[in-house]
Each structure stands twice: as structure tokens, then as C-alpha cells.
C-alpha positions in Angstrom: 0.0 0.0 0.0 1.1 3.6 -0.9 1.8 6.0 1.9 -0.3 8.0 -0.4 -3.6 5.6 0.6 -2.5 5.7 4.2 -2.7 9.3 4.5 -6.0 9.3 2.4 -7.2 7.0 4.5 -6.0 8.2 8.1 -7.9 11.8 6.7 -10.7 10.3 6.0 -11.2 8.7 9.2 -10.3 12.0 11.3 -12.4 14.0 9.3 -15.2 11.4 10.0 -14.4 11.5 13.4 -14.2 15.7 13.3 -17.7 15.8 11.8 -19.3 13.7 14.8 -17.5 15.8 17.4 -19.0 18.8 15.5 -22.6 17.6 15.0 -22.4 16.5 18.6 -21.7 20.2 19.3 -24.2 21.5 16.9 -26.9 19.3 18.8 -26.0 20.4 22.2 -26.7 24.3 21.0 -24.8 27.5 21.7 -27.0 28.3 25.0 -26.2 25.1 26.5 -22.2 24.9 25.7 -22.3 28.7 27.2 -23.8 27.7 30.5 -21.9 24.5 30.9 -18.8 26.6 30.2 -19.7 29.3 32.8 -19.5 26.8 35.6 -16.3 25.2 34.3 -17.9 22.5 32.2 -16.1 22.3 28.8 -16.8 18.7 27.7 -19.2 19.4 24.9 -16.2 20.9 23.0 -13.5 19.3 24.4 -13.3 16.1 22.1 -13.2 18.2 19.3 -10.7 20.6 20.8 -8.4 17.2 21.7 -8.9 16.2 18.1 -7.3 19.0 16.9 -4.6 18.8 19.1 -3.5 15.6 17.9 -4.2 16.4 14.5 -1.8 19.7 14.8 0.9 17.4 16.7 0.8 14.9 13.8 1.0 17.5 11.0 4.3 19.1 13.0 5.7 15.5 13.3 5.3 14.5 10.0 6.4 17.6 8.5 9.5 17.7 10.5 10.4 14.1 10.1 10.0 14.8 5.7 12.1 17.8 6.2 14.9 16.9 8.2 14.6 13.1 6.2 15.1 15.6 2.7 17.9 17.7 4.8 19.9 14.7 6.1 19.9 13.3 2.5 21.6 16.0 0.5 24.5 17.9 1.5 24.3 20.7 -0.3 20.6 21.1 0.9 21.8 20.5 4.3 24.6 23.3 4.4 22.0 26.4 2.7 19.7 25.5 5.4 22.4 26.1 8.1 23.9 28.7 6.7 20.1 30.0 6.5 20.0 29.3 10.1 23.2 30.8 11.1 22.2 34.1 9.4 18.7 34.1 11.2 20.9 33.9 14.5 22.6 36.4 13.5 20.0 39.0 12.7 18.0 38.3 16.0 21.8 39.1 17.8 21.9 42.1 15.7 18.3 42.9 17.0 18.9 42.3 20.6 21.9 44.5 20.4 19.9 47.2 19.2 17.2 46.9 21.7 17.1 48.2 24.9 15.5 47.2 28.1 13.4 49.2 30.5 11.4 47.7 33.6 8.1 47.8 32.6 4.8 47.8 34.8 2.0 45.5 33.4 -1.7 45.6 33.7 -2.4 42.8 36.0 0.7 44.7 38.4 3.4 42.5 37.8 6.8 44.0 36.4 8.4 43.4 33.2 11.7 42.8 33.5 14.7 44.7 31.6 16.0 41.7 29.6 12.3 40.8 29.1 11.3 44.0 27.6 14.6 43.6 25.4 13.2 40.6 24.2 10.6 42.2 23.2 12.5 45.3 21.1 14.4 42.4 19.6 11.4 40.4 18.3 10.0 44.0 16.8 13.4 44.7 15.2 13.9 41.2 14.1 10.4 41.4 12.1 11.4 45.1 10.4 14.5 43.6 9.0 13.3 40.5 7.9 10.8 42.4 6.3 12.8 44.4 4.8 15.1 42.1 3.4 11.7 40.3 1.8 10.4 43.3 0.0 13.6 44.1 -1.0 14.1 40.6 -2.5 11.0 40.6 -4.4 11.8 44.3 -5.5 14.8 43.0 -7.0 13.5 39.4 -8.2 10.6 42.0 -10.2 13.3 44.1 -11.4 15.6 41.3 -12.7 12.8 39.9 -14.5 11.4 42.7 -16.4 15.6 43.8 -17.5 15.8 40.3 -18.6 12.8 41.0 -21.1 
């Protein structure tokens, strides 16, 4: 049996189980679910949430396995991936160095430490740097295609 057929069968089974859980939730009704949730009883939606978690973990696991298998099967791909990961960490380090950290009170009365504040700033700067790189590469790609024509 091919892997594709196995995946189709598993997908169909998960779809049938999910549809059954969804029909159960619809049959229960919104008001009943809200009343049960107000007293802490989430049993009517728990099964569907757990199924979603299982599907998420399966998807992430299978994706990681096949990605790593593909990377380790070709040394050129592995080298490119390691260089990309290294450049990503360099961008994070640059963002962290450029960020400032200030102790900040939060809404719930706790205090965000200076280091945590610095990491937040580093995350925002990393996003900006990566966005700039992506936009610049799209422009470069478009201009190079126009020049080739």
C-alpha cells in the first residue's frame, strides 16, 4: 500500500471523527454550551479540541520528519539550511544588541524585567529587518525579470 493511500484513509477517518464531534456540538446548542462553560464544564467541546491538538501534533511531527529526512539526504541542502539558520540567528543577535530594556509595569500589576523588555524589542526589530529583506528581495526579483525581458 502506498503512503499516499494510507494518508488518504487516515485523513478520511479524522474527517469523519471531526464531523461527528461537530454534529454533537451543534446538537448540544450554543446556550447549553455557554451555561456549561460558565460553571467550568467544557466537556461538550473538549473532544473536538483534543482532536485538533492531535492533528496539529501529527502534522508538525510528519512535517519535521520529512523535512529533516530531505535535508540529511542531500549535503548541499543541509549546508544551505544551516547557513540560513545561522543568518537568522545573526539577525536576532543584531536586533537584541540594538534593543533597549526598561522595567515596565504590566496591567496585572507585575513588572516586566529589563531583559524581557529587551527581548520584546529584539523580536519587533527582527520582524522589521526580515520584512525589509523580504520586500527588497521581491523588488530585486521583479526588477531583474523586467531587465531580462
